[in-house]
VOSE-851722 format. One record per residue (C-alpha): residue number from 1; y, x, z. Coordinates in steps of 0.1 Angstrom, whole numbers. Layout:
NUM, Y, X, Z
...
end
This chain:
1, -12, 1901, 27
2, -35, 1916, 53
3, -61, 1941, 48
4, -85, 1957, 67
5, -102, 1986, 47
6, -119, 2020, 58
7, -90, 2048, 59
8, -107, 2068, 23
9, -98, 2032, 8
10, -65, 2022, 19
11, -50, 2041, -10
12, -70, 2021, -34
13, -63, 1988, -16
14, -22, 1995, -15
15, -23, 2005, -52
16, -40, 1968, -62
17, -13, 1949, -41
18, 17, 1970, -50
19, 34, 1949, -71
20, 39, 1925, -40
21, 73, 1931, -19
22, 58, 1939, 15
23, 19, 1944, 28
24, 11, 1944, 61
25, -14, 1972, 72
26, -41, 1975, 93
27, -47, 2011, 101
28, -76, 2026, 120
29, -79, 2054, 140
30, -90, 2081, 117
31, -58, 2079, 97
32, -36, 2078, 125
33, -60, 2097, 153
34, -27, 2104, 175
35, -24, 2068, 183
36, -47, 2053, 213
37, -50, 2017, 200
38, -78, 2011, 182
39, -55, 1984, 156
40, -25, 1986, 149
41, -6, 1963, 124
42, 27, 1975, 109
43, 49, 1965, 78
44, 68, 1986, 50
45, 71, 1980, 13
46, 37, 1981, -6
47, 57, 2005, -30
48, 67, 2029, -4
49, 32, 2028, 15
50, 17, 2037, -15
51, 42, 2064, -28
52, 37, 2084, 7
53, 1, 2080, 11
54, -3, 2092, -25
55, 20, 2125, -17
56, -4, 2132, 13
57, 31, 2122, 39
58, 20, 2102, 72
59, 39, 2067, 77
60, 57, 2069, 107
61, 59, 2039, 137
62, 93, 2036, 148
63, 100, 2004, 161
64, 88, 1967, 174
65, 94, 1940, 152
66, 86, 1906, 143
67, 57, 1913, 122
68, 44, 1940, 139
69, 53, 1973, 139
70, 79, 1984, 116
71, 69, 2013, 93
72, 95, 2037, 80
73, 88, 2072, 60
74, 102, 2107, 80
75, 129, 2128, 66
76, 116, 2162, 58
77, 119, 2192, 80
78, 150, 2215, 80
79, 157, 2247, 84
80, 175, 2257, 117
81, 199, 2285, 121
82, 177, 2309, 126
83, 159, 2300, 99
84, 133, 2282, 109
85, 121, 2246, 98
86, 128, 2219, 127
87, 124, 2185, 123
88, 127, 2155, 153
89, 101, 2139, 171
90, 113, 2103, 176
91, 98, 2071, 191
92, 92, 2039, 208
93, 74, 2035, 239
94, 65, 1997, 250
95, 42, 1975, 269
96, 7, 1974, 260
97, 1, 1939, 269
98, 35, 1925, 257
99, 48, 1946, 231
100, 82, 1947, 258
101, 106, 1978, 252
102, 103, 2005, 285
103, 139, 2015, 293
104, 142, 2043, 314
105, 107, 2065, 307
106, 107, 2103, 306
107, 93, 2117, 276
108, 88, 2154, 274
109, 68, 2178, 253
110, 40, 2198, 271
111, 49, 2239, 271
112, 80, 2231, 261
113, 116, 2224, 278
114, 127, 2194, 260
115, 132, 2163, 278
116, 142, 2127, 271
117, 149, 2092, 281
118, 140, 2059, 265
119, 171, 2039, 255
120, 172, 2001, 265
121, 151, 1993, 235
122, 122, 2020, 244
123, 135, 2048, 220
124, 141, 2084, 221
125, 144, 2113, 203
126, 135, 2150, 209
127, 158, 2170, 184
128, 152, 2204, 164
129, 116, 2209, 175
130, 100, 2241, 154
131, 68, 2228, 132
132, 38, 2228, 149
133, 12, 2201, 170
134, 27, 2189, 206
135, 15, 2166, 235
136, 39, 2140, 241
137, 36, 2131, 278
138, 52, 2098, 287
139, 56, 2090, 326
140, 67, 2051, 334
141, 71, 2038, 375
142, 39, 2016, 376
143, 18, 2031, 348
144, -7, 2059, 342
145, 9, 2089, 326
146, -2, 2085, 289
147, 0, 2113, 259
148, 1, 2113, 226
149, -2, 2135, 196
150, 26, 2146, 174
151, 28, 2171, 145
152, 58, 2187, 131
153, 62, 2200, 100
154, 72, 2196, 63
155, 79, 2150, 71
156, 84, 2156, 107
157, 67, 2133, 132
158, 71, 2103, 151
159, 55, 2086, 175
160, 50, 2052, 185
161, 35, 2052, 218
162, 15, 2020, 241
163, 15, 2029, 280
164, 1, 2002, 304
165, -21, 1995, 334
166, -52, 1968, 317
167, -72, 1987, 344
168, -59, 1963, 371
169, -63, 1926, 367
170, -29, 1917, 377
171, -8, 1903, 348
172, 24, 1917, 347
173, 47, 1894, 339
174, 87, 1890, 335
175, 91, 1897, 368
176, 68, 1922, 383
177, 82, 1940, 347
178, 119, 1935, 356
179, 104, 1956, 389
180, 96, 1984, 376
181, 124, 1983, 350
182, 145, 1986, 377
183, 129, 2012, 398
184, 126, 2035, 366
185, 159, 2028, 358
186, 165, 2042, 394
187, 145, 2072, 392
188, 153, 2084, 357
189, 193, 2082, 364
190, 212, 2116, 375
191, 231, 2098, 404
192, 228, 2073, 431
193, 225, 2043, 419
194, 208, 2004, 422
195, 198, 1982, 390
196, 189, 1947, 382
197, 173, 1938, 347
198, 175, 1904, 330
199, 139, 1888, 345
200, 152, 1900, 382
201, 182, 1883, 386
202, 165, 1848, 378
203, 137, 1856, 403
204, 161, 1834, 433
205, 184, 1813, 432
206, 211, 1835, 423
207, 233, 1818, 400
208, 259, 1845, 394
209, 263, 1883, 395
210, 273, 1886, 429
211, 247, 1865, 445
212, 220, 1885, 427
213, 233, 1919, 431
214, 236, 1913, 470
215, 203, 1918, 472
216, 201, 1955, 468
217, 206, 1982, 491
218, 243, 1984, 508
219, 255, 1955, 491
220, 269, 1925, 505
221, 294, 1898, 489
222, 322, 1876, 500
223, 317, 1842, 496
224, 341, 1809, 488
225, 325, 1774, 493
226, 292, 1791, 499
227, 293, 1810, 466
228, 290, 1847, 461
229, 327, 1861, 444
230, 334, 1897, 454
231, 309, 1927, 454
232, 310, 1947, 486
233, 293, 1978, 484
234, 288, 2000, 513
235, 313, 1977, 533
236, 342, 1989, 513
237, 369, 1967, 502
238, 360, 1952, 468
239, 396, 1956, 454
240, 380, 1998, 459
241, 348, 1995, 430
242, 355, 1991, 396
243, 338, 1965, 375
244, 330, 1974, 338
245, 315, 1948, 315
246, 294, 1961, 283
247, 310, 1992, 293
248, 346, 1982, 298
249, 368, 1978, 326
250, 368, 1941, 335
251, 403, 1920, 340
252, 410, 1899, 372
253, 424, 1867, 369
254, 437, 1866, 400
255, 472, 1877, 410
256, 468, 1888, 445
257, 444, 1920, 443
258, 424, 1945, 413
259, 385, 1923, 427
260, 367, 1914, 397
261, 358, 1877, 404
262, 317, 1879, 397
263, 310, 1843, 401
264, 326, 1833, 371
265, 295, 1854, 353
266, 262, 1832, 354
267, 235, 1853, 358
268, 212, 1839, 326
269, 238, 1855, 308
270, 230, 1894, 315
271, 209, 1922, 306
272, 213, 1943, 333
273, 233, 1952, 365
274, 242, 1985, 380
275, 257, 1996, 409
276, 264, 2030, 411
277, 270, 2046, 443
278, 278, 2082, 438
279, 300, 2093, 406
280, 300, 2118, 379
281, 330, 2128, 360
282, 324, 2110, 328
283, 331, 2076, 353
284, 365, 2058, 354
285, 372, 2071, 393
286, 391, 2043, 402
287, 360, 2034, 419
288, 362, 2047, 463
289, 334, 2017, 467
290, 317, 2025, 438
291, 308, 2007, 399
292, 293, 1979, 390
293, 281, 1978, 352
294, 275, 1948, 338
295, 254, 1941, 303
296, 248, 1918, 281
297, 214, 1919, 258
298, 213, 1934, 226
299, 183, 1923, 203
300, 171, 1957, 201
301, 160, 1951, 243
302, 137, 1927, 229
303, 130, 1936, 196
304, 108, 1903, 186
305, 129, 1874, 178
306, 133, 1851, 212
307, 144, 1819, 220
308, 152, 1814, 260
309, 161, 1780, 270
310, 166, 1769, 308
311, 171, 1737, 326
312, 180, 1731, 359
313, 190, 1702, 381
314, 191, 1701, 415
315, 201, 1679, 448
316, 226, 1692, 473
317, 222, 1675, 511
318, 258, 1674, 521
319, 272, 1659, 496
320, 242, 1638, 479
321, 253, 1648, 446
322, 231, 1667, 416
323, 242, 1703, 403
324, 229, 1707, 368
325, 228, 1737, 349
326, 216, 1750, 308
327, 219, 1778, 289
328, 201, 1786, 258
329, 200, 1830, 245
330, 185, 1835, 211
331, 186, 1866, 196
332, 162, 1887, 170
333, 164, 1919, 148
334, 164, 1915, 107
335, 177, 1930, 73
336, 149, 1947, 50
337, 146, 1976, 74
338, 154, 1954, 104
339, 184, 1975, 107
340, 207, 1946, 121
341, 206, 1929, 156
342, 220, 1894, 169
343, 220, 1877, 200
344, 236, 1844, 208
345, 237, 1830, 240
346, 254, 1800, 258
347, 259, 1789, 296
348, 268, 1756, 311
349, 267, 1747, 349
350, 281, 1719, 368
351, 280, 1719, 405
352, 297, 1696, 429
353, 308, 1713, 462
354, 312, 1695, 497
355, 325, 1721, 527
356, 329, 1710, 558
357, 354, 1728, 582
358, 361, 1728, 617
359, 390, 1751, 624
360, 402, 1764, 653
361, 434, 1789, 656
362, 443, 1823, 658
363, 461, 1822, 689
364, 443, 1814, 717
365, 467, 1815, 749
366, 457, 1817, 785
367, 462, 1789, 806
368, 457, 1792, 841
369, 431, 1815, 838
370, 416, 1795, 808
371, 418, 1806, 774
372, 426, 1772, 752
373, 430, 1765, 716
374, 467, 1755, 701
375, 454, 1742, 674
376, 421, 1716, 659
377, 415, 1710, 625
378, 389, 1691, 606
379, 385, 1696, 569
380, 365, 1682, 541
381, 369, 1699, 510
382, 350, 1679, 478
383, 353, 1698, 446
384, 334, 1704, 412
385, 326, 1735, 398
386, 323, 1735, 361
387, 315, 1768, 340
388, 308, 1776, 305
389, 299, 1806, 294
390, 293, 1828, 257
391, 282, 1858, 245
392, 274, 1870, 209
393, 264, 1906, 205
394, 261, 1921, 171
395, 246, 1957, 166
396, 235, 1978, 132
397, 216, 2006, 129
398, 216, 2020, 95
399, 195, 2048, 105
400, 182, 2065, 134
401, 203, 2088, 139
402, 233, 2062, 142
403, 241, 2028, 165
404, 269, 2008, 160
405, 278, 1973, 176
406, 302, 1943, 186
407, 301, 1933, 219
408, 320, 1897, 226
409, 320, 1876, 261
410, 342, 1843, 270
411, 335, 1833, 310
412, 354, 1799, 317
413, 356, 1783, 352
414, 373, 1747, 364
415, 375, 1739, 394
416, 393, 1707, 407
417, 383, 1683, 437
418, 400, 1671, 466
419, 404, 1686, 505
420, 416, 1663, 531
421, 422, 1676, 566
422, 430, 1663, 598
423, 452, 1687, 622
424, 459, 1683, 665
425, 487, 1708, 670
426, 478, 1716, 708
427, 509, 1724, 729
428, 491, 1742, 753
429, 521, 1765, 760
430, 540, 1736, 770
431, 545, 1737, 810
432, 524, 1706, 824
433, 508, 1699, 791
434, 474, 1705, 801
435, 455, 1689, 832
436, 425, 1710, 836
437, 395, 1689, 849
438, 367, 1722, 846
439, 366, 1754, 833
440, 363, 1743, 802
441, 374, 1706, 801
442, 402, 1688, 805
443, 435, 1667, 789
444, 464, 1677, 766
445, 498, 1651, 763
446, 520, 1660, 739
447, 497, 1662, 713
448, 512, 1659, 672
449, 487, 1647, 645
450, 489, 1657, 608
451, 468, 1639, 576
452, 467, 1660, 545
453, 456, 1651, 516
454, 456, 1682, 483
455, 447, 1677, 452
456, 441, 1714, 430
457, 430, 1721, 397
458, 419, 1758, 388
459, 411, 1768, 355
460, 401, 1805, 343
461, 394, 1823, 313
462, 384, 1859, 305
463, 378, 1872, 273
464, 364, 1901, 261
465, 353, 1919, 232
466, 349, 1954, 220
467, 334, 1979, 192
468, 317, 2012, 188
469, 288, 2032, 179
470, 269, 2064, 187
471, 261, 2089, 161
472, 240, 2120, 160
473, 258, 2148, 145
474, 240, 2176, 132
475, 255, 2192, 164
476, 255, 2171, 193
477, 260, 2137, 198
478, 295, 2112, 194
479, 300, 2079, 213
480, 330, 2058, 205
481, 342, 2022, 216
482, 371, 2003, 217
483, 379, 1969, 233
484, 406, 1946, 247
485, 403, 1917, 269
486, 423, 1892, 286
487, 416, 1872, 318
488, 440, 1844, 325
489, 440, 1815, 357
490, 458, 1787, 351
491, 467, 1764, 380
492, 482, 1735, 362
493, 479, 1712, 392
494, 482, 1720, 429
495, 497, 1686, 449
496, 498, 1676, 484
497, 509, 1651, 503
498, 516, 1653, 546
499, 524, 1628, 570
500, 523, 1631, 607
501, 530, 1614, 641
502, 555, 1619, 667
503, 540, 1646, 695
504, 533, 1619, 716
505, 491, 1617, 713
506, 470, 1626, 743
507, 437, 1643, 734
508, 407, 1658, 757
509, 390, 1688, 750
510, 357, 1704, 754
511, 352, 1738, 748
512, 314, 1741, 770
513, 300, 1755, 732
514, 318, 1775, 702
515, 318, 1743, 679
516, 341, 1728, 707
517, 357, 1693, 707
518, 390, 1678, 705
519, 390, 1639, 711
520, 428, 1624, 702
521, 430, 1587, 719
522, 428, 1559, 696
523, 465, 1561, 688
524, 456, 1588, 665
525, 434, 1567, 640
526, 466, 1540, 640
527, 478, 1544, 603
528, 516, 1530, 614
529, 521, 1555, 633
530, 520, 1585, 609
531, 556, 1587, 588
532, 560, 1608, 560
533, 565, 1645, 561
534, 566, 1663, 529
535, 548, 1664, 492
536, 547, 1696, 476
537, 537, 1708, 441
538, 528, 1737, 427
539, 520, 1759, 392
540, 507, 1790, 387
541, 497, 1813, 359
542, 484, 1845, 363
543, 473, 1871, 335
544, 460, 1904, 330
545, 457, 1921, 295
546, 440, 1953, 289
547, 436, 1976, 265
548, 411, 2007, 260
549, 394, 2031, 242
550, 366, 2060, 252
551, 357, 2091, 234
552, 323, 2110, 242
553, 308, 2138, 230
554, 274, 2149, 239
555, 261, 2190, 230
556, 231, 2202, 243
557, 231, 2239, 253
558, 204, 2265, 257
559, 205, 2270, 291
560, 179, 2258, 312
561, 157, 2229, 303
562, 177, 2207, 277
563, 210, 2211, 294
564, 238, 2197, 280
565, 280, 2200, 279
566, 296, 2167, 279
567, 333, 2160, 273
568, 356, 2129, 269
569, 387, 2112, 273
570, 400, 2080, 278
571, 431, 2056, 275
572, 435, 2023, 295
573, 471, 2000, 290
574, 468, 1968, 317
575, 497, 1944, 321
576, 497, 1917, 350
577, 519, 1890, 355
578, 524, 1860, 385
579, 541, 1833, 377
580, 544, 1806, 404
581, 566, 1772, 403
582, 567, 1760, 437
583, 586, 1725, 444
584, 586, 1704, 482
585, 607, 1669, 486
586, 611, 1659, 521
587, 629, 1621, 531
588, 612, 1588, 527
589, 624, 1577, 559
590, 608, 1549, 571
591, 573, 1553, 550
592, 539, 1553, 568
593, 505, 1557, 553
594, 500, 1520, 564
595, 496, 1511, 525
596, 482, 1545, 520
597, 453, 1552, 546
598, 414, 1546, 540
599, 382, 1556, 567
600, 361, 1573, 538
601, 334, 1588, 558
602, 343, 1585, 596
603, 322, 1612, 608
604, 316, 1650, 598
605, 291, 1678, 609
606, 263, 1649, 611
607, 288, 1620, 632
608, 295, 1651, 660
609, 330, 1645, 647
610, 349, 1617, 643
611, 371, 1624, 612
612, 400, 1601, 612
613, 422, 1584, 588
614, 425, 1598, 550
615, 451, 1596, 524
616, 446, 1576, 492
617, 458, 1606, 467
618, 463, 1583, 439
619, 484, 1554, 451
620, 507, 1583, 468
621, 511, 1599, 437
622, 520, 1562, 417
623, 540, 1555, 447
624, 558, 1591, 443
625, 562, 1588, 405
626, 579, 1556, 407
627, 602, 1562, 438
628, 619, 1594, 429
629, 651, 1584, 451
630, 633, 1580, 484
631, 623, 1620, 483
632, 646, 1648, 484
633, 638, 1684, 474
634, 643, 1712, 498
635, 657, 1734, 478
636, 654, 1766, 499
637, 619, 1761, 501
638, 610, 1754, 468
639, 630, 1786, 458
640, 617, 1809, 479
641, 579, 1798, 471
642, 583, 1801, 432
643, 603, 1834, 431
644, 589, 1855, 459
645, 551, 1853, 437
646, 565, 1863, 406
647, 559, 1898, 392
648, 550, 1922, 367
649, 531, 1951, 366
650, 525, 1977, 334
651, 504, 2004, 344
652, 491, 2031, 318
653, 463, 2056, 324
654, 454, 2089, 300
655, 417, 2107, 315
656, 399, 2134, 303
657, 365, 2153, 316
658, 344, 2179, 315
659, 311, 2178, 331
660, 279, 2202, 324
661, 239, 2190, 331
662, 219, 2217, 338
663, 183, 2215, 340
664, 159, 2240, 354
665, 122, 2227, 361
666, 129, 2198, 385
667, 161, 2209, 394
668, 193, 2192, 378
669, 230, 2200, 388
670, 258, 2187, 374
671, 294, 2197, 382
672, 322, 2180, 370
673, 361, 2175, 368
674, 381, 2143, 355
675, 419, 2143, 354
676, 436, 2109, 351
677, 476, 2108, 347
678, 488, 2075, 360
679, 522, 2058, 350
680, 536, 2025, 365
681, 562, 1999, 364
682, 567, 1970, 384
683, 594, 1940, 380
684, 602, 1913, 411
685, 627, 1890, 423
686, 647, 1891, 457
687, 652, 1858, 477
688, 680, 1851, 496
689, 704, 1823, 509
690, 719, 1824, 472
691, 688, 1830, 451
692, 684, 1801, 421
693, 652, 1783, 406
694, 660, 1804, 371
695, 667, 1838, 387
696, 660, 1868, 362
697, 639, 1894, 373
698, 660, 1922, 398
699, 638, 1944, 417
700, 624, 1971, 397
701, 606, 2000, 408
702, 577, 2028, 390
703, 554, 2058, 397
704, 535, 2084, 380
705, 509, 2106, 395
706, 484, 2130, 381
707, 451, 2137, 398
708, 422, 2162, 393
709, 389, 2146, 406
710, 362, 2176, 404
711, 324, 2164, 420
712, 289, 2178, 417
713, 257, 2156, 418
714, 223, 2170, 421
715, 185, 2160, 415
716, 158, 2179, 427
717, 122, 2165, 417
718, 96, 2178, 444
719, 67, 2159, 421
720, 68, 2136, 398
721, 67, 2107, 430
722, 91, 2126, 453
723, 130, 2135, 448
724, 161, 2144, 464
725, 198, 2137, 455
726, 230, 2152, 473
727, 265, 2142, 456
728, 300, 2155, 467
729, 324, 2137, 447
730, 361, 2125, 448
731, 379, 2092, 440
732, 409, 2068, 437
733, 422, 2037, 449
734, 451, 2022, 431
735, 472, 1997, 458
736, 468, 1964, 450
737, 498, 1947, 422
738, 512, 1920, 448
739, 516, 1945, 474
740, 532, 1975, 447
741, 555, 1946, 433
742, 593, 1947, 447
743, 599, 1915, 458
744, 618, 1906, 489
745, 617, 1875, 510
746, 652, 1875, 536
747, 653, 1842, 561
748, 681, 1855, 583
749, 667, 1884, 603
750, 629, 1882, 589
751, 621, 1904, 561
752, 590, 1903, 541
753, 581, 1928, 509
754, 563, 1943, 487
755, 561, 1977, 486
756, 562, 1999, 452
757, 561, 2036, 471
758, 527, 2026, 481
759, 508, 2057, 474
760, 468, 2054, 462
761, 442, 2059, 484
762, 418, 2089, 481
763, 385, 2096, 491
764, 361, 2123, 494
765, 324, 2111, 494
766, 294, 2128, 505
767, 260, 2115, 494
768, 225, 2126, 499
769, 192, 2107, 494
770, 154, 2109, 495
771, 131, 2087, 474
772, 94, 2083, 473
773, 78, 2063, 448
774, 47, 2049, 456
775, 16, 2048, 438
776, 15, 2017, 414
777, 49, 2002, 417
778, 67, 2005, 447
779, 90, 2030, 466
780, 100, 2039, 499
781, 135, 2057, 507
782, 162, 2068, 528
783, 198, 2078, 518
784, 232, 2091, 543
785, 265, 2085, 531
786, 302, 2097, 540
787, 335, 2090, 531
788, 370, 2098, 540
789, 396, 2078, 528
790, 433, 2092, 531
791, 462, 2061, 530
792, 441, 2029, 534
793, 470, 2004, 529
794, 473, 1973, 559
795, 501, 1946, 562
796, 520, 1958, 591
797, 550, 1946, 607
798, 576, 1965, 622
799, 610, 1957, 645
800, 636, 1982, 622
801, 675, 1987, 634
802, 701, 1984, 608
803, 680, 1976, 581
804, 691, 1977, 545
805, 682, 1950, 521
806, 693, 1932, 492
807, 726, 1948, 493
808, 727, 1936, 531
809, 724, 1957, 564
810, 705, 1936, 590
811, 711, 1948, 626
812, 674, 1939, 640
813, 650, 1927, 615
814, 616, 1922, 618
815, 598, 1936, 584
816, 562, 1929, 572
817, 553, 1948, 545
818, 522, 1968, 528
819, 523, 2008, 543
820, 498, 2036, 545
821, 481, 2045, 576
822, 466, 2077, 575
823, 433, 2078, 570
824, 400, 2060, 576
825, 362, 2069, 576
826, 329, 2052, 563
827, 298, 2067, 571
828, 262, 2048, 566
829, 225, 2047, 568
830, 204, 2031, 541
831, 167, 2024, 544
832, 146, 2007, 514
833, 111, 1999, 512
834, 95, 1987, 482
835, 53, 1978, 477
836, 34, 1954, 455
837, -3, 1954, 467
838, -20, 1962, 438
839, -47, 1982, 462
840, -58, 1953, 479
841, -90, 1929, 459
842, -88, 1897, 443
843, -55, 1871, 455
844, -46, 1897, 482
845, -33, 1920, 450
846, -7, 1896, 445
847, 14, 1899, 471
848, 42, 1922, 481
849, 73, 1933, 504
850, 107, 1945, 497
851, 131, 1951, 527
852, 162, 1971, 531
853, 190, 1979, 556
854, 221, 1997, 555
855, 242, 2007, 591
856, 276, 2015, 584
857, 306, 2031, 609
858, 340, 2028, 597
859, 375, 2034, 612
860, 406, 2035, 605
861, 439, 2054, 624
862, 474, 2056, 617
863, 483, 2020, 616
864, 517, 2016, 629
865, 520, 1997, 658
866, 483, 1999, 665
867, 470, 2026, 687
868, 433, 2020, 687
869, 410, 2027, 659
870, 405, 1996, 636
871, 375, 1990, 620
872, 379, 1987, 579
873, 383, 1957, 559
874, 357, 1937, 551
875, 332, 1961, 562
876, 300, 1947, 580
877, 278, 1974, 600
878, 244, 1959, 593
879, 237, 1947, 556
880, 200, 1940, 548
881, 179, 1920, 529
882, 142, 1911, 535
883, 115, 1895, 505
884, 80, 1885, 504
885, 68, 1873, 474
886, 35, 1867, 455
887, 29, 1874, 415
888, -5, 1865, 405
889, -19, 1845, 373
890, 10, 1829, 364
891, 23, 1820, 396
892, 51, 1834, 413
893, 68, 1831, 445
894, 97, 1844, 464
895, 114, 1838, 500
896, 142, 1864, 507
897, 164, 1866, 539
898, 195, 1883, 532
899, 216, 1891, 563
900, 252, 1908, 573
901, 272, 1914, 602
902, 306, 1907, 613
903, 334, 1920, 594
904, 374, 1926, 601
905, 393, 1899, 576
906, 424, 1900, 592
907, 446, 1924, 613
908, 467, 1909, 641
909, 497, 1924, 664
910, 470, 1935, 688
911, 429, 1936, 686
912, 428, 1902, 704
913, 442, 1883, 675
914, 423, 1903, 650
915, 403, 1874, 627
916, 367, 1888, 621
917, 345, 1870, 598
918, 308, 1865, 619
919, 275, 1875, 614
920, 259, 1854, 584
921, 223, 1854, 571
922, 210, 1830, 541
923, 176, 1820, 533
924, 162, 1814, 497
925, 130, 1808, 482
926, 119, 1800, 447
927, 85, 1791, 439
928, 74, 1792, 398
929, 45, 1785, 378
930, 39, 1796, 338
931, 20, 1766, 327
932, 22, 1780, 291
933, 30, 1814, 280
934, 58, 1800, 265
935, 65, 1772, 293
936, 76, 1780, 332
937, 82, 1756, 359
938, 104, 1764, 386
939, 119, 1745, 421
940, 144, 1766, 445
941, 159, 1764, 478
942, 194, 1784, 485
943, 209, 1785, 519
944, 176, 1766, 537
945, 188, 1769, 572
946, 225, 1755, 566
947, 241, 1788, 575
948, 275, 1785, 582
949, 306, 1807, 573
950, 324, 1809, 609
951, 353, 1831, 615
952, 365, 1842, 651
953, 400, 1854, 666
954, 392, 1887, 692
955, 365, 1873, 704
956, 334, 1855, 687
957, 335, 1823, 710
958, 375, 1820, 703
959, 367, 1798, 671
960, 389, 1801, 642
961, 370, 1785, 618
962, 332, 1772, 611
963, 325, 1760, 573
964, 292, 1746, 563
965, 281, 1735, 530
966, 241, 1725, 531
967, 205, 1738, 514
968, 207, 1729, 480
969, 176, 1719, 459
970, 171, 1726, 422
971, 142, 1724, 399
972, 138, 1729, 365
973, 120, 1744, 332
974, 124, 1776, 313
975, 113, 1776, 277
976, 106, 1812, 260
977, 95, 1821, 227
end
């Protein structure tokens, strides 16, 4: 029933319809003078409305529901400890035009000290306010300051605030709104952080979380086959970054390190991502690089029922195939008082990938004054990556003072395909093998050619579940969270076959370009010249399980302006295992490629290189299965490869913290200290000539240590638009699992082993920043940071005398193992600018720009056998992104260029053999048009300049690898209700 009556007639009208279950009410300003909207539509029990209006009690607006604004009666005021009546001022802040809740808005009462920040659903609460009338002031980036009045007394008061920039002719669509939310979250935060929200990650062709956050200041990513995989914060190894999913430490499926793969999490299923650069005591200390918080969507974040469908198809120029992606999400609040919320979301993608590789070598040799490579390879990789993901989030809010939730996610990643490779081993160190015809050209004799075909299946699953709640107690707020998660990598099939020629081929070389050429004689294309070399079959399972629980308590204190004390504790138990089964077969004398060879694509790199022969995998696998007697298992290699990779790690961390948030005027200071106690045990296996395939764990280790992590964070509001920030914090980086595992491989006098005695890394971190929030919408900011990291870990090779290992003494041993260096330092400057030109007239007001650049310098010292200072692993000296965008009247267009400079990937015995990943820049673009209020069509292109991933040895001209993927174009439709 819709009614529209003068205020004085409302009581009569409600009495007339009180027999009905619910009634839609249209209020006029005289009834609720504190509201600025001329009309507010609400919904509540008609009987309840009559009772409250007849009694002279106000009706309070607290939520934005499906039928308009959900109305609920307020509790009566209560006496404070001093005997004065007090009540809570609660409310919701939303955008006037869209009804979307505004997260992170600053809400304060004029003339009082109390300040609140709105939650993800736009709600806020200012508790225990004495009876009286107040002016509530609301600030949010991109909006004019809004004021509302609220009267507390016997029933208390609730404010429903709608703020907007309706005076501006720019339509604030999802992407512009996303920028505002990100800026407001950054502004409201007490520490240094960057934020992306749901609509923001879809405005460029970013298919996973790693690719989305690389647009943020000082963030780069490590790629795999052209896809972003690991997030690198300020040039620090991603193993030293803490990743959380819905507030819980996220598990990693890969066996080597602690880094979490973010390419398994599709960008379409996230609600927000925060990258925290300075820690407070309530955050895990295991975050030298920083912390990445990934949050999935809650129904209360949207309030209205919603359904979103995205369908995307595309075309890849490299493999001439079509990727496909679809995702569907739906959610709503429900219940008699809209106290429940449910979100269901699924995503499926299928992406065929082709990578064309030119591989040089890590060993460049001086030959007659010229530096020549000892290897040349061509590799053609064709795989299909499939992802399936699902999210289910349930919320229950039985009252304004209790919020409970269940969070669950499922991520599945499948990668399968072929890798063809042709290799020419160049005997440039052999006397007389090289005949130079110029400084860059010549002929090499004694060349050996190898053809390899590899087929692999990789499966990964990550499952997480958590439950918790936040409860406002009579004094303070209690938060509880419990979680269980598992990440599993199951590789049931990693098989390859190799054939090779005798070392009697001839080849010419031309090193005149960085992409150098080696052209073999025609005999390299004769299948009968290639004889069977080996067949290897690998099966591997890696799994990580996490059990964790956290409790936090926040107590307001009467010091300064809205200050508080926060204490809490966390328990985390982690188990990690890796189990590999590897078998290698030799033999098959006289078996050649004659019956298994085919040409396929005869050239790669746009006809630059003649590829050579390829091996038919299916025919080889069938032949191997039908003729087992022709092959001989290499027991030593098989056993060594199998048992040396096996390990189990168990780790338990107990943590507690205390911190104080002191606010006075525009100054916020947060001193705090965290305590973490770590206890771990490790199992692995020792390989010797006497080892067997069924060998049990026979090498053990363990450690325990406890640390305090003090820190202080400060923020000063010079004025509402200018902020100063600073922080001095400490953190820890626990060694990688595989480095800790006490495995041993003894091969004559060569020893390779793990190191359970590794020390954890410790860091001292200094941060300072200035942020100016532009009128309208935008930011100018600059920041300085410095980290001193003690005991960084590098894999090092040393010569040892009388070295004792596996019960033996090796007189002269060469030992390779991870070891702690002395220390490393990293410092940098971050610059960021973002502006939307809303001050310009007409169509020009739709333009905007965004640019950020970070300059980083880092060095490590104390690496054994290296007198020089080394760069940090994965540390680029320059990281930046530039964007130009246009958004107006339904049209949205963005073009972005992301860049990072070279970084160190592998440490050699000296600087000339260090391997670097070269500079990388990628150009992406997207154009979309909002066809209707519910339908948007878009086209996008990724890697438009076909930028390769390039590695080099020592100096940039000594190519180690050049990998290219080609541009990918996609288009599709988004339907949202």
